[in-house]
N, CA, C, O and the ligand as a Tripos MOL2 file, in Angstrom:
@<TRIPOS>MOLECULE
protein
  225   223    57     0     0
PROTEIN
NO_CHARGES

@<TRIPOS>ATOM
      1 N           4.7140   -5.9890  -16.2880 N.3       1 MET1
      2 CA          5.8140   -5.2640  -16.5550 C.3       1 MET1
      3 C           5.3120   -4.0490  -17.5860 C.2       1 MET1
      4 O           4.4990   -4.2760  -18.4820 O.2       1 MET1
      5 N           5.9030   -2.7150  -17.3500 N.am      2 SER2
      6 CA          5.6880   -1.6860  -18.2240 C.3       2 SER2
      7 C           6.9060   -1.3420  -18.8940 C.2       2 SER2
      8 O           8.0300   -1.7720  -18.6360 O.2       2 SER2
      9 N           6.5840   -0.5580  -19.7410 N.am      3 MET3
     10 CA          7.8490   -0.0050  -20.6140 C.3       3 MET3
     11 C           8.3670    1.4060  -20.0350 C.2       3 MET3
     12 O           7.5320    2.2250  -19.6490 O.2       3 MET3
     13 N           9.5310    1.6470  -19.9830 N.am      4 CYS4
     14 CA          9.9020    2.7370  -19.4430 C.3       4 CYS4
     15 C           9.3250    4.1690  -20.4590 C.2       4 CYS4
     16 O           9.3840    4.0620  -21.6840 O.2       4 CYS4
     17 N           8.8120    5.3980  -19.8490 N.am      5 PRO5
     18 CA          8.2280    6.2890  -20.7030 C.3       5 PRO5
     19 C           9.4520    7.0820  -21.1350 C.2       5 PRO5
     20 O           9.3370    7.8020  -22.1260 O.2       5 PRO5
     21 N          10.6150    7.0240  -20.4900 N.am      6 LYS6
     22 CA         11.7280    7.6420  -20.5950 C.3       6 LYS6
     23 C          12.5670    7.3080  -21.8160 C.2       6 LYS6
     24 O          12.8840    8.0590  -22.7380 O.2       6 LYS6
     25 N          12.8490    6.0770  -21.6390 N.am      7 CYS7
     26 CA         14.0060    5.6690  -22.7980 C.3       7 CYS7
     27 C          13.3770    4.3440  -23.4700 C.2       7 CYS7
     28 O          14.0460    3.7440  -24.3110 O.2       7 CYS7
     29 N          12.1400    3.8990  -23.1180 N.am      8 GLY8
     30 CA         11.5970    2.9060  -23.7870 C.3       8 GLY8
     31 C          11.7390    1.6090  -23.7270 C.2       8 GLY8
     32 O          11.1510    0.8530  -24.4990 O.2       8 GLY8
     33 N          12.6470    1.1620  -22.6700 N.am      9 SER9
     34 CA         13.2140   -0.1220  -22.1870 C.3       9 SER9
     35 C          12.2530   -0.7860  -21.5470 C.2       9 SER9
     36 O          11.5920   -0.2350  -20.6670 O.2       9 SER9
     37 N          12.0710   -1.9580  -21.8830 N.am     10 PRO10
     38 CA         11.1940   -3.1100  -21.1200 C.3      10 PRO10
     39 C          11.6000   -3.7790  -19.8820 C.2      10 PRO10
     40 O          10.9090   -4.4590  -19.1240 O.2      10 PRO10
     41 N          12.9170   -3.4490  -19.8030 N.am     11 ASP11
     42 CA         13.6130   -4.0850  -18.4430 C.3      11 ASP11
     43 C          13.4550   -3.1860  -17.5530 C.2      11 ASP11
     44 O          14.2900   -2.2990  -17.3790 O.2      11 ASP11
     45 N          12.3220   -3.2950  -16.8400 N.am     12 THR12
     46 CA         11.8500   -2.4530  -15.5900 C.3      12 THR12
     47 C          11.4310   -3.4870  -14.3670 C.2      12 THR12
     48 O          11.1890   -4.6840  -14.5220 O.2      12 THR12
     49 N          11.4040   -2.8820  -13.3250 N.am     13 VAL13
     50 CA         11.3000   -3.7280  -12.0700 C.3      13 VAL13
     51 C          10.0490   -2.9750  -11.2720 C.2      13 VAL13
     52 O          10.1740   -1.7760  -11.0220 O.2      13 VAL13
     53 N           8.9130   -3.6430  -10.8960 N.am     14 GLY14
     54 CA          8.0210   -3.0510  -10.2350 C.3      14 GLY14
     55 C           7.8510   -3.4710   -8.7940 C.2      14 GLY14
     56 O           8.0570   -4.6580   -8.5420 O.2      14 GLY14
     57 N           7.4920   -2.6310   -7.7820 N.am     15 PHE15
     58 CA          7.1860   -2.6790   -6.6070 C.3      15 PHE15
     59 C           5.7270   -2.1130   -6.2500 C.2      15 PHE15
     60 O           5.4870   -0.9100   -6.3630 O.2      15 PHE15
     61 N           4.8480   -2.9550   -5.8520 N.am     16 THR16
     62 CA          3.5370   -2.9230   -5.3540 C.3      16 THR16
     63 C           3.3450   -2.2890   -4.1520 C.2      16 THR16
     64 O           3.7090   -2.9790   -3.1990 O.2      16 THR16
     65 N           2.9150   -1.2500   -3.8790 N.am     17 LEU17
     66 CA          2.6110   -0.6950   -2.6990 C.3      17 LEU17
     67 C           0.9800   -0.4960   -2.1970 C.2      17 LEU17
     68 O           0.2080   -0.1360   -3.0850 O.2      17 LEU17
     69 N           0.5610   -0.6550   -1.1830 N.am     18 ASN18
     70 CA         -1.0800   -0.3950   -0.8820 C.3      18 ASN18
     71 C          -1.2790    0.2390    0.4640 C.2      18 ASN18
     72 O          -1.6860   -0.3570    1.4620 O.2      18 ASN18
     73 N          -0.8730    1.8110    0.3740 N.am     19 PRO19
     74 CA         -0.9640    2.3790    1.4760 C.3      19 PRO19
     75 C          -2.3630    2.6690    2.0740 C.2      19 PRO19
     76 O          -2.5240    3.1820    3.1820 O.2      19 PRO19
     77 N          -3.3080    2.3130    1.2830 N.am     20 GLY20
     78 CA         -4.6880    2.7230    1.7430 C.3      20 GLY20
     79 C          -5.4100    2.2300    0.6780 C.2      20 GLY20
     80 O          -5.1050    1.1270    0.2250 O.2      20 GLY20
     81 N          -6.5600    3.0380    0.0760 N.am     21 ALA21
     82 CA         -7.3940    2.4950   -0.8940 C.3      21 ALA21
     83 C          -6.8490    2.4370   -2.0720 C.2      21 ALA21
     84 O          -7.3170    1.5870   -2.8300 O.2      21 ALA21
     85 N          -5.9150    3.1530   -2.4890 N.am     22 ASN22
     86 CA         -5.1410    3.3680   -3.7890 C.3      22 ASN22
     87 C          -4.0480    2.1760   -3.9210 C.2      22 ASN22
     88 O          -3.3080    1.8590   -2.9900 O.2      22 ASN22
     89 N          -4.0420    1.6590   -4.9840 N.am     23 LEU23
     90 CA         -3.0030    0.6060   -5.2760 C.3      23 LEU23
     91 C          -1.8470    1.3360   -6.0430 C.2      23 LEU23
     92 O          -2.0300    1.6540   -7.2180 O.2      23 LEU23
     93 N          -0.6700    1.6090   -5.4170 N.am     24 LEU24
     94 CA          0.2790    2.1000   -5.8610 C.3      24 LEU24
     95 C           1.4790    1.3860   -6.3740 C.2      24 LEU24
     96 O           1.8230    0.4780   -5.6170 O.2      24 LEU24
     97 N           2.1820    1.5200   -7.3830 N.am     25 ARG25
     98 CA          3.1550    0.6910   -7.9880 C.3      25 ARG25
     99 C           4.4230    1.4520   -8.4890 C.2      25 ARG25
    100 O           4.3410    2.1600   -9.4930 O.2      25 ARG25
    101 N           5.5330    1.3230   -7.8390 N.am     26 LEU26
    102 CA          6.6470    1.8510   -7.9580 C.3      26 LEU26
    103 C           7.4650    1.2690   -9.1060 C.2      26 LEU26
    104 O           7.8360    0.1160   -8.8840 O.2      26 LEU26
    105 N           7.8660    1.8200  -10.3630 N.am     27 THR27
    106 CA          8.5780    1.0750  -11.1020 C.3      27 THR27
    107 C           9.9650    1.5870  -11.5790 C.2      27 THR27
    108 O          10.1130    2.7660  -11.8980 O.2      27 THR27
    109 N          10.8430    0.8060  -11.6180 N.am     28 HIS28
    110 CA         12.1360    1.4250  -11.5690 C.3      28 HIS28
    111 C          12.8640    0.7170  -13.1200 C.2      28 HIS28
    112 O          12.9980   -0.4830  -13.3560 O.2      28 HIS28
    113 N          13.1860    1.6770  -13.8650 N.am     29 CYS29
    114 CA         13.7970    1.0200  -15.1400 C.3      29 CYS29
    115 C          15.4030    0.6700  -14.8740 C.2      29 CYS29
    116 O          16.0640    1.4920  -14.2390 O.2      29 CYS29
    117 N          15.9380   -0.3700  -15.2880 N.am     30 ARG30
    118 CA         17.2090   -0.8270  -14.9890 C.3      30 ARG30
    119 C          18.0140   -0.2740  -16.3660 C.2      30 ARG30
    120 O          19.1470   -0.7300  -16.5190 O.2      30 ARG30
    121 N          17.5990    0.5150  -17.2090 N.am     31 GLY31
    122 CA         18.0220    0.8580  -18.3820 C.3      31 GLY31
    123 C          18.8580    2.1800  -18.1600 C.2      31 GLY31
    124 O          20.0640    2.3250  -18.3590 O.2      31 GLY31
    125 N          17.8810    3.1770  -17.6690 N.am     32 CYS32
    126 CA         18.0130    4.8130  -17.4240 C.3      32 CYS32
    127 C          18.1490    4.9230  -16.1030 C.2      32 CYS32
    128 O          19.0530    5.6940  -15.7780 O.2      32 CYS32
    129 N          17.5580    4.4140  -15.2140 N.am     33 GLU33
    130 CA         17.5730    4.5240  -13.5120 C.3      33 GLU33
    131 C          16.1160    5.4010  -13.4250 C.2      33 GLU33
    132 O          15.8000    5.7610  -12.2910 O.2      33 GLU33
    133 N          15.4220    5.6820  -14.2810 N.am     34 ASN34
    134 CA         14.3190    6.4630  -14.2430 C.3      34 ASN34
    135 C          13.3970    5.6230  -13.4770 C.2      34 ASN34
    136 O          13.1990    4.4380  -13.7440 O.2      34 ASN34
    137 N          12.7780    6.3280  -12.4190 N.am     35 ARG35
    138 CA         11.5220    5.7900  -11.4600 C.3      35 ARG35
    139 C          10.4170    6.5580  -11.7660 C.2      35 ARG35
    140 O          10.5070    7.7500  -12.0620 O.2      35 ARG35
    141 N           9.1890    5.8300  -11.7030 N.am     36 TRP36
    142 CA          7.9320    6.5360  -11.7050 C.3      36 TRP36
    143 C           6.8680    5.7240  -11.0190 C.2      36 TRP36
    144 O           6.9540    4.4960  -10.9720 O.2      36 TRP36
    145 N           5.9100    6.3600  -10.5080 N.am     37 TRP37
    146 CA          4.6770    5.7400   -9.6710 C.3      37 TRP37
    147 C           3.3750    5.6360  -10.9210 C.2      37 TRP37
    148 O           3.1190    6.3770  -11.8700 O.2      37 TRP37
    149 N           2.7870    4.4890  -10.4710 N.am     38 VAL38
    150 CA          1.7450    4.2850  -10.9510 C.3      38 VAL38
    151 C           0.6500    4.1250  -10.1130 C.2      38 VAL38
    152 O           0.7060    3.3310   -9.1750 O.2      38 VAL38
    153 N          -0.4110    4.8350  -10.3590 N.am     39 ASP39
    154 CA         -1.8700    4.8260   -9.2720 C.3      39 ASP39
    155 C          -2.7440    4.2480  -10.2670 C.2      39 ASP39
    156 O          -3.2010    4.9520  -11.1670 O.2      39 ASP39
    157 N          -3.0370    2.9010  -10.1620 N.am     40 GLY40
    158 CA         -4.0940    2.1430  -11.0220 C.3      40 GLY40
    159 C          -3.5040    2.3260  -12.5400 C.2      40 GLY40
    160 O          -2.5100    1.7130  -12.9280 O.2      40 GLY40
    161 N          -4.0850    3.0500  -13.1750 N.am     41 ARG41
    162 CA         -3.4980    3.1830  -14.7650 C.3      41 ARG41
    163 C          -3.0650    4.4570  -15.0700 C.2      41 ARG41
    164 O          -2.8660    4.7380  -16.2520 O.2      41 ARG41
    165 N          -2.8020    5.6440  -13.8050 N.am     42 THR42
    166 CA         -2.4580    6.7570  -14.1650 C.3      42 THR42
    167 C          -0.7520    6.9010  -13.4370 C.2      42 THR42
    168 O          -0.3630    6.4220  -12.3720 O.2      42 THR42
    169 N          -0.1010    7.5940  -14.2790 N.am     43 THR43
    170 CA          1.2610    7.9610  -13.7220 C.3      43 THR43
    171 C           1.0010    8.8980  -12.9890 C.2      43 THR43
    172 O           0.2080    9.7810  -13.3190 O.2      43 THR43
    173 N           1.7510    8.8670  -11.6360 N.am     44 VAL44
    174 CA          1.6040   10.0820  -10.8400 C.3      44 VAL44
    175 C           3.1860   10.7650  -10.3150 C.2      44 VAL44
    176 O           4.2620   10.1720  -10.3870 O.2      44 VAL44
    177 N           3.0280   11.7480   -9.9400 N.am     45 ALA45
    178 CA          4.2950   12.5670   -9.4110 C.3      45 ALA45
    179 C           4.6190   12.0850   -7.9190 C.2      45 ALA45
    180 O           3.7680   11.7350   -7.1020 O.2      45 ALA45
    181 N           6.0260   12.1320   -7.7080 N.am     46 LEU46
    182 CA          6.0960   11.4300   -6.6880 C.3      46 LEU46
    183 C           5.5720   11.9850   -5.1930 C.2      46 LEU46
    184 O           5.2710   11.3610   -4.1760 O.2      46 LEU46
    185 N           5.5880   13.3900   -5.4850 N.am     47 HIS47
    186 CA          5.1730   14.2460   -4.3620 C.3      47 HIS47
    187 C           3.4770   14.0930   -4.0440 C.2      47 HIS47
    188 O           3.0010   14.5120   -2.9890 O.2      47 HIS47
    189 N           2.7120   13.4890   -5.0220 N.am     48 ASP48
    190 CA          1.4610   13.0260   -4.9500 C.3      48 ASP48
    191 C           1.3040   11.8110   -4.1250 C.2      48 ASP48
    192 O           0.3970   11.6570   -3.3080 O.2      48 ASP48
    193 N           2.1780   11.0080   -4.3670 N.am     49 VAL49
    194 CA          1.9710    9.7410   -3.8220 C.3      49 VAL49
    195 C           2.7490   10.1010   -2.2380 C.2      49 VAL49
    196 O           2.1890    9.4460   -1.3600 O.2      49 VAL49
    197 N           3.5320   10.7030   -1.8630 N.am     50 LEU50
    198 CA          4.0640   10.9580   -0.6460 C.3      50 LEU50
    199 C           2.7150   11.5400   -0.0180 C.2      50 LEU50
    200 O           2.4110   10.9850    1.0380 O.2      50 LEU50
    201 N           1.9510   12.4190   -0.3940 N.am     51 ALA51
    202 CA          0.8690   12.9660    0.0600 C.3      51 ALA51
    203 C          -0.0510   12.0530    0.5190 C.2      51 ALA51
    204 O          -0.7120   12.1900    1.5480 O.2      51 ALA51
    205 N          -0.0990   11.0230   -0.3200 N.am     52 THR52
    206 CA         -1.2860   10.1400   -0.1480 C.3      52 THR52
    207 C          -1.0120    9.1800    0.9350 C.2      52 THR52
    208 O          -1.9400    8.7300    1.6080 O.2      52 THR52
    209 N           0.3640    8.8020    1.1630 N.am     53 ILE53
    210 CA          1.1490    8.0770    2.1000 C.3      53 ILE53
    211 C           0.7370    8.5220    3.5310 C.2      53 ILE53
    212 O           0.2510    7.8280    4.4240 O.2      53 ILE53
    213 N           1.0600    9.9050    3.5360 N.am     54 SER54
    214 CA          1.1300   10.5320    4.8440 C.3      54 SER54
    215 C          -0.5440   10.7590    5.2320 C.2      54 SER54
    216 O          -0.9230   10.8160    6.4020 O.2      54 SER54
    217 N          -1.3100   10.8570    4.2610 N.am     55 ALA55
    218 CA         -2.8200   10.9350    4.5290 C.3      55 ALA55
    219 C          -3.2290    9.4610    5.1590 C.2      55 ALA55
    220 O          -4.0780    9.3920    6.0480 O.2      55 ALA55
    221 N          -2.7110    8.5440    4.7520 N.am     56 ALA56
    222 CA         -3.2850    7.0120    5.0730 C.3      56 ALA56
    223 C          -3.1330    6.8360    6.4790 C.2      56 ALA56
    224 O          -3.4790    5.7810    7.0100 O.2      56 ALA56
    225 ZN         14.3560    3.9580  -18.7900 Zn       57 ZN57
@<TRIPOS>BOND
     1     1     2 1
     2     2     3 1
     3     3     4 2
     4     3     5 am
     5     5     6 1
     6     6     7 1
     7     7     8 2
     8     7     9 am
     9     9    10 1
    10    10    11 1
    11    11    12 2
    12    11    13 am
    13    13    14 1
    14    14    15 1
    15    15    16 2
    16    15    17 am
    17    17    18 1
    18    18    19 1
    19    19    20 2
    20    19    21 am
    21    21    22 1
    22    22    23 1
    23    23    24 2
    24    23    25 am
    25    25    26 1
    26    26    27 1
    27    27    28 2
    28    27    29 am
    29    29    30 1
    30    30    31 1
    31    31    32 2
    32    31    33 am
    33    33    34 1
    34    34    35 1
    35    35    36 2
    36    35    37 am
    37    37    38 1
    38    38    39 1
    39    39    40 2
    40    39    41 am
    41    41    42 1
    42    42    43 1
    43    43    44 2
    44    43    45 am
    45    45    46 1
    46    46    47 1
    47    47    48 2
    48    47    49 am
    49    49    50 1
    50    50    51 1
    51    51    52 2
    52    51    53 am
    53    53    54 1
    54    54    55 1
    55    55    56 2
    56    55    57 am
    57    57    58 1
    58    58    59 1
    59    59    60 2
    60    59    61 am
    61    61    62 1
    62    62    63 1
    63    63    64 2
    64    63    65 am
    65    65    66 1
    66    66    67 1
    67    67    68 2
    68    67    69 am
    69    69    70 1
    70    70    71 1
    71    71    72 2
    72    71    73 am
    73    73    74 1
    74    74    75 1
    75    75    76 2
    76    75    77 am
    77    77    78 1
    78    78    79 1
    79    79    80 2
    80    79    81 am
    81    81    82 1
    82    82    83 1
    83    83    84 2
    84    83    85 am
    85    85    86 1
    86    86    87 1
    87    87    88 2
    88    87    89 am
    89    89    90 1
    90    90    91 1
    91    91    92 2
    92    91    93 am
    93    93    94 1
    94    94    95 1
    95    95    96 2
    96    95    97 am
    97    97    98 1
    98    98    99 1
    99    99   100 2
   100    99   101 am
   101   101   102 1
   102   102   103 1
   103   103   104 2
   104   103   105 am
   105   105   106 1
   106   106   107 1
   107   107   108 2
   108   107   109 am
   109   109   110 1
   110   110   111 1
   111   111   112 2
   112   111   113 am
   113   113   114 1
   114   114   115 1
   115   115   116 2
   116   115   117 am
   117   117   118 1
   118   118   119 1
   119   119   120 2
   120   119   121 am
   121   121   122 1
   122   122   123 1
   123   123   124 2
   124   123   125 am
   125   125   126 1
   126   126   127 1
   127   127   128 2
   128   127   129 am
   129   129   130 1
   130   130   131 1
   131   131   132 2
   132   131   133 am
   133   133   134 1
   134   134   135 1
   135   135   136 2
   136   135   137 am
   137   137   138 1
   138   138   139 1
   139   139   140 2
   140   139   141 am
   141   141   142 1
   142   142   143 1
   143   143   144 2
   144   143   145 am
   145   145   146 1
   146   146   147 1
   147   147   148 2
   148   147   149 am
   149   149   150 1
   150   150   151 1
   151   151   152 2
   152   151   153 am
   153   153   154 1
   154   154   155 1
   155   155   156 2
   156   155   157 am
   157   157   158 1
   158   158   159 1
   159   159   160 2
   160   159   161 am
   161   161   162 1
   162   162   163 1
   163   163   164 2
   164   163   165 am
   165   165   166 1
   166   166   167 1
   167   167   168 2
   168   167   169 am
   169   169   170 1
   170   170   171 1
   171   171   172 2
   172   171   173 am
   173   173   174 1
   174   174   175 1
   175   175   176 2
   176   175   177 am
   177   177   178 1
   178   178   179 1
   179   179   180 2
   180   179   181 am
   181   181   182 1
   182   182   183 1
   183   183   184 2
   184   183   185 am
   185   185   186 1
   186   186   187 1
   187   187   188 2
   188   187   189 am
   189   189   190 1
   190   190   191 1
   191   191   192 2
   192   191   193 am
   193   193   194 1
   194   194   195 1
   195   195   196 2
   196   195   197 am
   197   197   198 1
   198   198   199 1
   199   199   200 2
   200   199   201 am
   201   201   202 1
   202   202   203 1
   203   203   204 2
   204   203   205 am
   205   205   206 1
   206   206   207 1
   207   207   208 2
   208   207   209 am
   209   209   210 1
   210   210   211 1
   211   211   212 2
   212   211   213 am
   213   213   214 1
   214   214   215 1
   215   215   216 2
   216   215   217 am
   217   217   218 1
   218   218   219 1
   219   219   220 2
   220   219   221 am
   221   221   222 1
   222   222   223 1
   223   223   224 2
@<TRIPOS>SUBSTRUCTURE
     1 MET1         2 RESIDUE 1 A MET
     2 SER2         6 RESIDUE 1 A SER
     3 MET3        10 RESIDUE 1 A MET
     4 CYS4        14 RESIDUE 1 A CYS
     5 PRO5        18 RESIDUE 1 A PRO
     6 LYS6        22 RESIDUE 1 A LYS
     7 CYS7        26 RESIDUE 1 A CYS
     8 GLY8        30 RESIDUE 1 A GLY
     9 SER9        34 RESIDUE 1 A SER
    10 PRO10       38 RESIDUE 1 A PRO
    11 ASP11       42 RESIDUE 1 A ASP
    12 THR12       46 RESIDUE 1 A THR
    13 VAL13       50 RESIDUE 1 A VAL
    14 GLY14       54 RESIDUE 1 A GLY
    15 PHE15       58 RESIDUE 1 A PHE
    16 THR16       62 RESIDUE 1 A THR
    17 LEU17       66 RESIDUE 1 A LEU
    18 ASN18       70 RESIDUE 1 A ASN
    19 PRO19       74 RESIDUE 1 A PRO
    20 GLY20       78 RESIDUE 1 A GLY
    21 ALA21       82 RESIDUE 1 A ALA
    22 ASN22       86 RESIDUE 1 A ASN
    23 LEU23       90 RESIDUE 1 A LEU
    24 LEU24       94 RESIDUE 1 A LEU
    25 ARG25       98 RESIDUE 1 A ARG
    26 LEU26      102 RESIDUE 1 A LEU
    27 THR27      106 RESIDUE 1 A THR
    28 HIS28      110 RESIDUE 1 A HIS
    29 CYS29      114 RESIDUE 1 A CYS
    30 ARG30      118 RESIDUE 1 A ARG
    31 GLY31      122 RESIDUE 1 A GLY
    32 CYS32      126 RESIDUE 1 A CYS
    33 GLU33      130 RESIDUE 1 A GLU
    34 ASN34      134 RESIDUE 1 A ASN
    35 ARG35      138 RESIDUE 1 A ARG
    36 TRP36      142 RESIDUE 1 A TRP
    37 TRP37      146 RESIDUE 1 A TRP
    38 VAL38      150 RESIDUE 1 A VAL
    39 ASP39      154 RESIDUE 1 A ASP
    40 GLY40      158 RESIDUE 1 A GLY
    41 ARG41      162 RESIDUE 1 A ARG
    42 THR42      166 RESIDUE 1 A THR
    43 THR43      170 RESIDUE 1 A THR
    44 VAL44      174 RESIDUE 1 A VAL
    45 ALA45      178 RESIDUE 1 A ALA
    46 LEU46      182 RESIDUE 1 A LEU
    47 HIS47      186 RESIDUE 1 A HIS
    48 ASP48      190 RESIDUE 1 A ASP
    49 VAL49      194 RESIDUE 1 A VAL
    50 LEU50      198 RESIDUE 1 A LEU
    51 ALA51      202 RESIDUE 1 A ALA
    52 THR52      206 RESIDUE 1 A THR
    53 ILE53      210 RESIDUE 1 A ILE
    54 SER54      214 RESIDUE 1 A SER
    55 ALA55      218 RESIDUE 1 A ALA
    56 ALA56      222 RESIDUE 1 A ALA
    57 ZN57       225 GROUP 0 **** ****
């Protein structure tokens, strides 16, 4: 699990997706409802992830 970059809460839930060669992880903070994606070690914006999924 990772800490929320918005509120710093460790109470997060992760969902791993693998639409292609890239391992994507959607993380949801139960503290502040923030959501973000992690591609490997990099946090990515949602529109970049959607572009990756449509290209797969
Ligand atoms: Zn949060």
